[in-house]
C-alpha positions in Angstrom: -4.8 -46.7 83.3 -1.5 -47.8 82.3 0.1 -48.1 78.7 -0.4 -51.8 78.0 -4.2 -51.5 78.6 -4.3 -48.2 76.4 -2.4 -50.3 73.5 -4.9 -53.4 74.3 -7.9 -51.0 73.9 -6.8 -49.3 70.9 -6.1 -52.6 68.8 -9.6 -53.8 70.0 -11.2 -50.7 68.6 -9.3 -50.8 65.4 -10.3 -54.2 64.8 -13.9 -53.6 65.5 -14.2 -50.4 63.1 -12.2 -52.5 60.5 -15.1 -55.2 60.4 -17.9 -52.4 60.3 -16.6 -50.3 57.5 -13.6 -49.9 55.5 -12.4 -46.6 56.8 -9.3 -46.5 58.8 -9.5 -45.6 62.5 -7.5 -43.0 63.6 -5.0 -43.3 66.4 -5.8 -43.1 69.9 -3.7 -41.0 72.1 -2.5 -42.1 75.4 -3.7 -40.2 78.5 -1.7 -37.0 79.4 -0.8 -38.3 82.7 0.9 -41.5 81.3 2.9 -39.9 78.4 6.6 -39.9 78.6 9.6 -39.9 76.5 9.9 -43.6 75.6 9.3 -45.1 72.3 6.6 -47.4 73.9 4.4 -44.2 74.1 4.1 -43.5 70.2 0.7 -43.7 68.8 -0.6 -46.8 67.2 -2.1 -46.9 63.7 -4.7 -49.5 62.9 -3.5 -52.0 59.8 -5.1 -51.3 56.4 -5.6 -55.4 56.0 -8.6 -57.0 57.4 -6.6 -59.9 59.1 -4.2 -59.2 61.8 -0.8 -60.2 60.9 1.3 -61.9 63.7 5.1 -62.5 63.9 4.6 -66.4 63.2 2.8 -65.4 59.9 5.7 -63.2 58.8 8.3 -65.9 59.3 6.2 -68.3 57.6 5.9 -65.9 54.4 9.6 -65.2 54.4 10.7 -68.6 54.4 9.4 -69.8 51.0 10.7 -66.5 49.6 14.1 -67.4 50.5 13.7 -71.2 49.2 12.5 -70.0 46.0 15.5 -67.4 45.6 17.8 -70.3 46.3 16.1 -72.6 43.7 16.3 -69.9 41.1 20.1 -69.5 41.9 20.9 -73.1 41.6 19.0 -73.4 38.3 21.0 -70.5 36.8 24.4 -72.0 38.1 23.6 -75.4 36.4 24.0 -75.5 32.5 21.5 -77.3 30.4 23.3 -80.4 29.3 22.4 -82.1 25.9 20.6 -85.3 25.7 22.4 -88.6 26.9 24.8 -86.2 29.1 24.6 -86.1 33.0 26.5 -83.8 35.4 29.2 -86.0 37.2 30.2 -84.8 40.7 33.8 -83.9 41.4 36.1 -85.1 44.3 37.2 -81.9 46.2 39.1 -83.6 49.0 40.0 -86.9 50.3 42.1 -87.9 47.2 44.1 -91.1 47.8 46.8 -89.6 45.8 47.9 -86.4 44.0 47.6 -86.1 40.3 46.3 -83.8 37.8 43.7 -84.6 35.1 44.0 -82.8 31.8 41.9 -82.7 28.5 42.7 -80.9 25.3 42.0 -77.6 26.9 44.0 -78.1 30.2 43.4 -79.2 33.6 40.1 -80.2 34.7 38.5 -81.3 37.9 38.7 -84.8 39.2 35.3 -86.4 38.6 33.7 -88.8 41.3 34.1 -92.1 39.1 33.8 -95.7 39.8 36.3 -97.9 37.8 35.5 -101.6 37.5 38.6 -103.7 36.6 39.8 -107.3 36.7 43.2 -107.9 38.9 44.7 -111.2 40.2 41.5 -112.9 38.9 39.2 -110.7 40.9 36.8 -107.8 39.9 37.5 -104.7 41.8 35.7 -101.4 41.9 37.7 -98.5 42.8 37.5 -94.6 42.6 39.6 -93.1 40.0 42.1 -91.7 42.6 42.5 -95.1 44.0 43.3 -96.4 40.5 45.9 -93.8 39.9 47.6 -94.8 43.2 47.7 -98.5 42.3 49.2 -97.3 38.9 51.9 -95.4 41.0 52.5 -98.5 43.0 52.7 -100.6 39.7 55.4 -98.2 38.1 57.2 -98.3 41.4 57.3 -102.1 41.6 58.4 -102.5 38.0 61.5 -100.2 38.3 62.3 -102.0 41.5 62.0 -105.4 39.6 64.2 -104.0 37.2 66.9 -102.8 39.5 66.6 -106.3 41.1 67.3 -108.1 38.0 70.1 -105.7 37.2 71.8 -106.4 40.6 71.3 -110.2 40.2 73.0 -109.8 36.9 75.9 -107.7 38.4 76.2 -110.2 41.3 76.5 -113.3 38.7 79.3 -111.1 37.1 81.2 -110.6 40.1 80.9 -114.0 41.2 82.3 -115.1 37.8 85.3 -112.8 38.2 86.2 -114.0 41.8 86.1 -117.5 40.7 88.6 -116.4 38.1 90.7 -114.5 40.2 90.9 -117.3 43.0 91.8 -119.7 40.5 94.6 -117.5 39.1 95.7 -117.0 42.9 95.8 -120.8 43.4 98.0 -121.2 40.2 100.4 -118.5 41.4 100.7 -120.0 44.8 101.2 -123.4 43.2 104.0 -121.9 40.9 105.7 -120.1 44.1 105.6 -123.1 46.0 107.1 -125.4 43.1 109.8 -122.7 42.8 110.8 -123.0 46.4 110.5 -126.8 46.5 111.9 -128.0 43.0 115.6 -126.8 42.1 115.3 -127.9 38.4 112.3 -125.9 38.0 113.6 -122.9 39.4 116.7 -122.8 37.5 114.4 -123.3 34.1 112.3 -120.5 35.1 115.4 -118.3 35.5 116.9 -119.3 32.3 113.7 -118.5 30.4 113.3 -115.2 32.2 116.8 -114.3 31.4 116.4 -115.1 27.7 113.3 -113.1 27.3 114.5 -110.1 28.9 117.8 -110.1 27.1 118.9 -107.0 25.1 118.4 -108.8 21.9 114.9 -110.1 22.7 113.7 -106.4 23.9 115.1 -105.1 20.6 113.0 -107.6 18.7 109.8 -106.6 20.8 110.4 -102.8 20.1 111.0 -103.5 16.4 107.8 -105.7 15.9 105.9 -102.7 18.0 107.2 -100.3 15.5 106.2 -102.3 12.6 102.9 -103.0 14.0 102.4 -99.4 14.3 103.5 -98.7 10.6 100.9 -101.4 9.5 98.3 -99.9 11.4 99.0 -96.4 10.0 99.2 -97.8 6.4 95.8 -99.8 6.7 94.2 -96.7 7.8 95.2 -94.7 5.0 94.1 -97.6 2.8 90.9 -98.0 4.2 89.9 -94.3 4.0 91.1 -94.0 0.2 89.1 -97.2 -0.7 86.0 -96.1 1.2 85.9 -92.5 -0.4 86.5 -93.9 -3.8 83.6 -96.6 -3.3 81.1 -94.2 -1.7 81.8 -91.2 -4.0 82.2 -93.1 -7.6 81.5 -96.8 -7.5 78.4 -96.7 -5.5 76.8 -93.8 -7.3 77.6 -95.4 -10.7 75.9 -98.8 -9.6 73.0 -97.1 -8.4 72.5 -95.1 -11.6 72.8 -98.5 -13.8 70.3 -100.4 -11.5 67.7 -97.2 -11.9 68.0 -97.2 -15.7 68.0 -100.9 -16.1 65.3 -102.4 -13.6 65.7 -106.0 -14.6 69.3 -105.9 -13.2 69.5 -105.9 -9.5 72.0 -103.6 -7.5 73.3 -107.1 -5.9 74.2 -108.4 -9.3 76.1 -105.4 -10.3 78.2 -105.3 -6.9 79.2 -109.1 -7.0 80.2 -108.7 -10.7 82.2 -105.6 -9.8 83.9 -107.2 -6.8 84.8 -110.4 -8.9 86.3 -108.1 -11.8 88.3 -106.3 -9.5 90.1 -109.3 -8.1 92.5 -108.8 -11.0 93.4 -105.5 -10.0 93.8 -106.2 -6.2 97.0 -106.1 -4.2 97.9 -107.4 -0.7 98.0 -105.1 2.2 100.6 -105.3 4.8 98.2 -107.2 7.5 97.5 -109.7 4.4 94.1 -108.9 3.3 93.6 -107.8 -0.2 92.6 -104.5 -1.4 92.2 -102.3 -4.5 95.2 -99.9 -4.6 94.7 -96.1 -5.6 96.8 -96.9 -8.8 94.0 -99.2 -10.0 91.0 -96.7 -9.5 91.2 -95.6 -13.3 90.9 -99.4 -14.4 88.0 -99.6 -12.1 86.3 -96.7 -13.6 87.0 -98.1 -17.1 85.4 -101.3 -16.2 82.1 -99.6 -15.1 81.7 -97.6 -18.4 83.2 -100.4 -20.7 82.1 -103.7 -19.5 79.8 -103.2 -16.4 77.1 -100.8 -18.2 77.4 -102.9 -21.4 76.8 -106.3 -19.6 73.9 -104.9 -17.6 72.2 -103.5 -20.9 72.6 -106.8 -22.5 71.1 -108.7 -19.4 68.2 -106.1 -19.5 67.6 -106.8 -23.1 67.7 -110.5 -22.8 65.3 -110.4 -19.9 62.9 -107.9 -21.4 62.4 -110.2 -24.6 61.8 -113.2 -22.2 58.9 -111.4 -20.6 56.8 -110.8 -23.5 54.5 -107.6 -23.4 50.7 -107.4 -23.9 51.1 -106.6 -27.7 53.3 -109.7 -28.2 50.6 -111.8 -26.3 48.0 -110.6 -28.6 50.0 -111.4 -31.9 50.6 -114.8 -30.5 47.1 -115.3 -29.7 46.2 -114.1 -33.3 48.7 -116.5 -35.1 47.3 -119.3 -33.0 43.9 -118.4 -34.2 44.9 -118.3 -37.8 46.4 -121.6 -37.5 43.2 -122.9 -36.2 41.4 -121.2 -39.3 43.8 -122.6 -41.7 43.2 -126.1 -40.6 39.5 -125.7 -41.0 40.1 -124.2 -44.2 42.3 -127.0 -45.3 39.7 -129.5 -44.5 37.0 -127.5 -46.3 39.1 -127.1 -49.4 40.0 -131.0 -49.4 36.3 -131.7 -49.4 35.4 -129.6 -52.3 38.2 -130.9 -54.5 37.1 -134.4 -54.3 35.7 -135.8 -57.7 32.0 -136.1 -57.5 30.1 -137.9 -60.5 27.3 -135.8 -61.8 24.5 -136.8 -64.6 25.1 -134.7 -68.0 23.2 -131.6 -68.4 22.1 -130.1 -71.5 21.9 -126.6 -70.1 25.4 -124.9 -70.5 27.1 -124.6 -67.2 27.5 -121.4 -65.6 31.1 -119.8 -65.5 32.8 -120.4 -62.3 35.8 -118.9 -60.7 38.9 -120.9 -61.0 39.4 -123.4 -58.3 42.7 -124.6 -56.8 44.0 -127.6 -58.7 45.8 -129.4 -55.7 45.3 -129.2 -51.8 48.7 -127.1 -51.5 47.3 -124.4 -53.5 44.0 -124.4 -51.9 46.0 -124.2 -48.5 48.0 -121.3 -49.8 45.2 -119.4 -50.8 43.3 -119.9 -47.4 46.3 -118.7 -45.8 46.5 -115.5 -47.8 43.1 -114.6 -47.2 43.4 -115.1 -43.5 46.6 -113.2 -43.2 44.9 -110.6 -45.4 42.2 -110.2 -42.9 44.6 -110.0 -39.8 46.5 -107.2 -41.5 
């Protein structure tokens, strides 16, 4: 009997004994003449379960365990999102262009989102990276358009300069041609050139240049001194008066100051009028003695013309008193009219003295009204 037959017999015996009783079946040794040193000759033990386990059953039992482990790992890796939020997939490869997406905390992954927008009258749907690429093209096109417009402006400028140079060259050619063909014109031009470049004329031009340089230097000195005086003294004084008297504007003060300073102005070398440094003291006195007082008077007059709430209330009270006086005047007039009465035997009760005339009654009523107002 070979080794395979011995293993089959041992397995059959083990299954039969398991069905009959729950005690395990001891291992069945192989015959002595068939034993050798190979692992197949080892003893075969009977399984403790009542059902034989085949390789197919073992594989089927192992596969669900791996799936369940994968599901548990996925559930642990995916965080729970609050209500109304969903997990957006990300784009890991195949981007249309390279860009970086950031939030308040830093760089984030690019989400797989579709953007719907309208361009050129059509509705388009593109992924976010495609929209970024289109934006890059738009920036490039805008810069190129600006460069083209600048190039067109430069071309027009160069064209205008070229036309001017061409016209100048044509004039010079015509003058040269006339010099060569017209002897009288040649002699007149030669005389004018000689006169313009004579020693006397050159000396005059040099003297005029020196004079212009002196005027420029003097005007620079005058401008610096006047600017320093105005910004350092006049302007702060006018600003202070305008802040203290709000009803007088700063523009009014500056206009009045300029008008008054015309009396102290001098003529500069270039023909313009200016306030010389010798008149700065007069300007200071005018600000303190004239300009400030004028501003105070204007402010007082304008403040009186604009009645305050207390003045309005007093005016309303006076108007009401006048109305009451008119009513009292009519009442007194009716009371002082003579009315005929029958003679009475009973003595009359003493009465308060009544005004004899309408004017007396009016004065009495006015006095009572004014006393009530006070």
